Structure formats: structure tokens, C-alpha cells
C-alpha positions as CSV (number, residue, x, y, z in Angstrom):
1,X,-19.5,-3.9,-33.7
2,X,-17.3,-5.4,-30.9
3,X,-15.0,-3.5,-29.1
4,X,-12.0,-5.2,-28.1
5,X,-10.8,-4.6,-24.3
6,X,-7.9,-2.1,-23.8
7,X,-4.4,-3.4,-24.4
8,X,-1.8,-2.3,-21.9
9,X,1.8,-2.6,-22.4
10,X,3.8,-4.6,-19.6
11,X,3.1,-3.5,-16.1
12,X,4.8,-4.7,-13.0
13,X,4.5,-3.3,-9.5
14,X,6.0,-2.3,-6.3
15,X,4.4,-2.5,-2.8
16,X,5.7,-0.4,-0.3
17,X,5.5,-2.3,3.0
18,X,8.7,-1.1,4.8
19,X,7.3,2.0,6.7
20,X,7.8,2.6,10.3
21,X,3.9,2.8,11.3
22,X,4.9,5.4,14.0
23,X,1.4,6.2,14.8
24,X,0.6,2.3,15.3
25,X,3.5,1.5,17.8
26,X,5.7,0.4,15.0
27,X,3.4,-2.7,14.2
28,X,4.0,-4.3,10.7
29,X,1.0,-3.1,8.9
30,X,1.6,-5.7,5.9
31,X,0.3,-8.4,8.5
32,X,-2.9,-6.4,9.7
33,X,-6.2,-8.1,8.7
34,X,-9.3,-6.7,7.2
35,X,-12.0,-8.7,6.4
36,X,-9.8,-11.9,7.2
37,X,-7.2,-11.0,4.7
38,X,-3.6,-9.2,5.4
39,X,-3.2,-5.9,4.1
40,X,-0.4,-7.5,2.2
41,X,-2.5,-10.1,0.7
42,X,-5.0,-7.4,-0.6
43,X,-2.1,-5.2,-2.3
44,X,-1.0,-8.1,-4.0
45,X,-4.6,-8.8,-5.3
46,X,-5.0,-5.4,-6.4
47,X,-1.9,-5.9,-8.5
48,X,-3.2,-9.1,-10.3
49,X,-2.6,-7.7,-13.7
50,X,0.9,-7.1,-13.1
51,X,3.5,-9.5,-14.5
52,X,6.0,-9.0,-11.7
53,X,5.3,-7.7,-8.0
54,X,8.3,-6.7,-5.9
55,X,7.4,-5.9,-2.0
56,X,9.5,-3.6,-0.3
57,X,9.4,-5.0,3.0
58,X,10.0,-8.1,5.5
59,X,9.5,-11.4,3.6
60,X,6.5,-13.3,4.8
61,X,4.6,-16.2,3.0
62,X,2.3,-14.9,0.2
63,X,-0.5,-16.6,-1.9
64,X,1.1,-15.4,-5.0
65,X,4.7,-15.2,-5.9
66,X,6.3,-12.1,-5.4
67,X,9.9,-10.7,-4.8
68,X,10.9,-9.5,-1.6
69,X,13.6,-6.8,-0.9
70,X,14.6,-4.1,1.6
71,X,15.7,-0.3,1.3
72,X,19.5,0.1,2.4
73,X,19.4,2.0,4.7
74,X,16.0,1.1,5.9
75,X,13.0,3.5,6.4
76,X,14.3,5.6,3.4
77,X,10.3,6.9,2.6
78,X,8.3,6.2,-0.6
79,X,10.8,7.4,-3.1
80,X,13.6,5.2,-1.8
81,X,11.1,2.3,-1.9
82,X,9.8,2.7,-5.0
83,X,13.4,3.0,-6.5
84,X,14.5,0.0,-4.5
85,X,11.5,-1.9,-5.8
86,X,12.4,-0.8,-9.4
87,X,15.8,-2.1,-9.0
88,X,14.9,-5.6,-7.7
89,X,12.7,-6.0,-10.9
90,X,13.9,-9.1,-13.3
91,X,12.4,-7.5,-16.4
92,X,11.8,-3.8,-16.2
93,X,8.5,-2.9,-17.6
94,X,7.2,-0.1,-19.8
95,X,4.8,0.8,-16.9
96,X,5.5,0.6,-13.2
97,X,3.0,0.5,-10.7
98,X,3.4,1.6,-7.0
99,X,0.8,0.9,-4.1
100,X,1.3,1.6,-0.1
101,X,0.6,-1.5,1.6
102,X,-2.0,0.3,4.0
103,X,-4.6,0.9,1.1
104,X,-6.9,-1.9,1.2
105,X,-9.7,-0.7,-0.9
106,X,-7.5,-0.2,-3.8
107,X,-8.2,-3.0,-6.4
108,X,-7.4,-4.4,-9.9
109,X,-10.0,-2.2,-11.4
110,X,-8.4,1.0,-9.6
111,X,-5.1,0.2,-11.5
112,X,-6.8,-0.6,-14.8
113,X,-8.2,2.8,-14.3
114,X,-5.1,4.4,-13.5
115,X,-3.1,2.6,-16.3
116,X,-5.9,4.1,-18.7
117,X,-5.5,7.5,-17.3
118,X,-1.8,7.3,-17.9
119,X,-2.0,7.1,-21.7
120,X,-0.3,10.5,-23.0
121,X,1.2,11.2,-19.6
122,X,4.3,10.3,-17.7
123,X,2.4,8.7,-14.5
124,X,-1.0,8.6,-13.1
125,X,-1.8,8.6,-9.5
126,X,-5.1,8.3,-7.2
127,X,-6.3,11.2,-5.3
128,X,-8.5,11.7,-2.4
129,X,-11.6,14.1,-2.2
130,X,-9.6,16.7,-1.2
131,X,-7.0,16.4,-4.6
132,X,-4.1,15.0,-2.3
133,X,-2.3,12.6,-4.2
134,X,-2.1,8.9,-2.8
135,X,0.5,6.3,-2.8
136,X,-1.4,4.3,-5.5
137,X,-0.1,4.9,-9.0
138,X,1.7,4.0,-12.3
139,X,4.6,5.6,-13.7
140,X,6.6,5.0,-17.2
141,X,9.7,3.1,-16.2
142,X,12.1,5.1,-18.5
143,X,10.8,8.5,-17.2
144,X,11.1,7.3,-13.6
145,X,14.6,6.3,-14.5
146,X,15.4,9.6,-15.8
147,X,14.5,11.6,-12.7
148,X,16.0,9.5,-10.2
149,X,18.7,11.0,-7.7
150,X,21.7,9.3,-6.6
151,X,21.6,6.6,-4.1
152,X,22.1,9.1,-1.2
153,X,19.5,11.7,-2.4
154,X,16.9,9.2,-2.6
155,X,16.8,8.6,1.1
156,X,14.1,10.8,2.9
157,X,13.1,12.4,-0.5
158,X,9.2,12.9,-0.8
159,X,7.7,11.1,-3.7
160,X,6.1,14.2,-5.2
161,X,9.4,15.6,-5.5
162,X,10.7,12.6,-7.3
163,X,8.0,12.9,-9.7
164,X,7.7,16.8,-9.7
165,X,9.0,16.9,-13.5
166,X,6.5,14.3,-14.6
167,X,3.6,15.1,-16.1
168,X,0.9,13.1,-14.1
169,X,-2.8,12.5,-14.6
170,X,-4.8,12.6,-11.3
171,X,-7.3,10.0,-11.0
172,X,-10.4,10.5,-8.5
173,X,-10.9,7.9,-6.1
174,X,-13.9,5.8,-6.1
175,X,-15.9,4.9,-3.0
176,X,-13.2,4.2,-0.2
177,X,-10.3,3.6,-2.5
178,X,-8.2,6.3,-1.0
179,X,-8.6,5.2,2.7
180,X,-5.3,4.1,4.3
181,X,-4.5,2.6,7.5
182,X,-2.1,5.3,9.5
183,X,-4.0,4.6,13.1
184,X,-5.4,2.0,15.0
185,X,-8.8,4.3,14.5
186,X,-8.4,4.1,10.7
187,X,-8.1,0.0,10.9
188,X,-11.1,-0.1,13.3
189,X,-13.2,1.8,10.7
190,X,-12.0,-0.1,7.8
191,X,-13.1,-3.3,9.5
192,X,-16.5,-1.6,10.5
């Protein structure tokens, strides 16, 4: 018997690319390269299945059409970035993905696993080997909208607090999926 591939509902995504990179002298992480590709290009590649991608960060040329937006005020953190990106979507989807630009080992396959794991939950997020939730996940847009604070409350709010009342499936990272670029040493190791 042939099995049809899993059909997923509408899915769009937000790439968080507006951080301060304080441990990297304020460099724009989105423009850093791993294996000849920028971190932004790798992030957009990971979201190949998304109908629409919004990048919260500085506008730069991309290989695939995306929408750029900025937080107001800037540097509000991941929760503010996610909500800013959600507001910039032309067509709010059933499921919204979120990915930090500094996670170059996250792939389309990662997001397919996250979307599969989210069935029956409000959200699903990648976790590292220590069980720490990473900035790679999916959330039901209607549930995100239900828990969002007012505009002033978003700035500086940790993502785990924003999602605190939601049921979240935790998806163990495979290989180096959970590796991120927080320091120059991290970048060197990923390039090695």
C-alpha cells in the first residue's frame, strides 16, 4: 500500500536576525558565512516549505523573496521579534515557524520534524542535548495571538514566558542542529 506524504497546513515563518551580537562586537550575524553561504541564506533555505518568510533585521539582498521588517523599538529580544515578524505577514498561516539566524545547521528536514511533532500541541521547539529549548520551532498562529501581550509588554520578554501557557512538544536535535553562533569561537568551530 502506498503511503501519501504527510500533508501540513499552511505554514509561514519568521527569521530573527536583529540581535545585538554583543559577544561578537556587534557584528551583523546574518552576513557571516559558513561553507560559502551567509547565515541568512542558510536560514531562508531551512524554511523552503514556508509560504512566506519574514526576516526581522536589516534588509539585504536574498536569493529568495522575503519580507524585511524591524522591531520598534529595536533589540526587543526573541519574543518581540517573533511578534513583529508575525505582524508583517501578508497572510497569517495556521502555523508560524521561528528560527534564529545564527543556527546554520537547522534544515528543511528539521522544520518538517517540528511540524510533525506539533500535531496535537500548540507548538513544537527544538531542544539541545541538555533539554534547553532553542530558537527553532513552530507555533499555532491563533494560539500565539491569544497569549501576546500589548506592544510595550513585548520588549524584553523572554520567548519562554510568551509561550508559557501553551502546550509545547520538545523535539530533540539531531547532529549539530542545535549549534548556534554566539561567539567567534562558535563560528570557527562550525566552519571547521
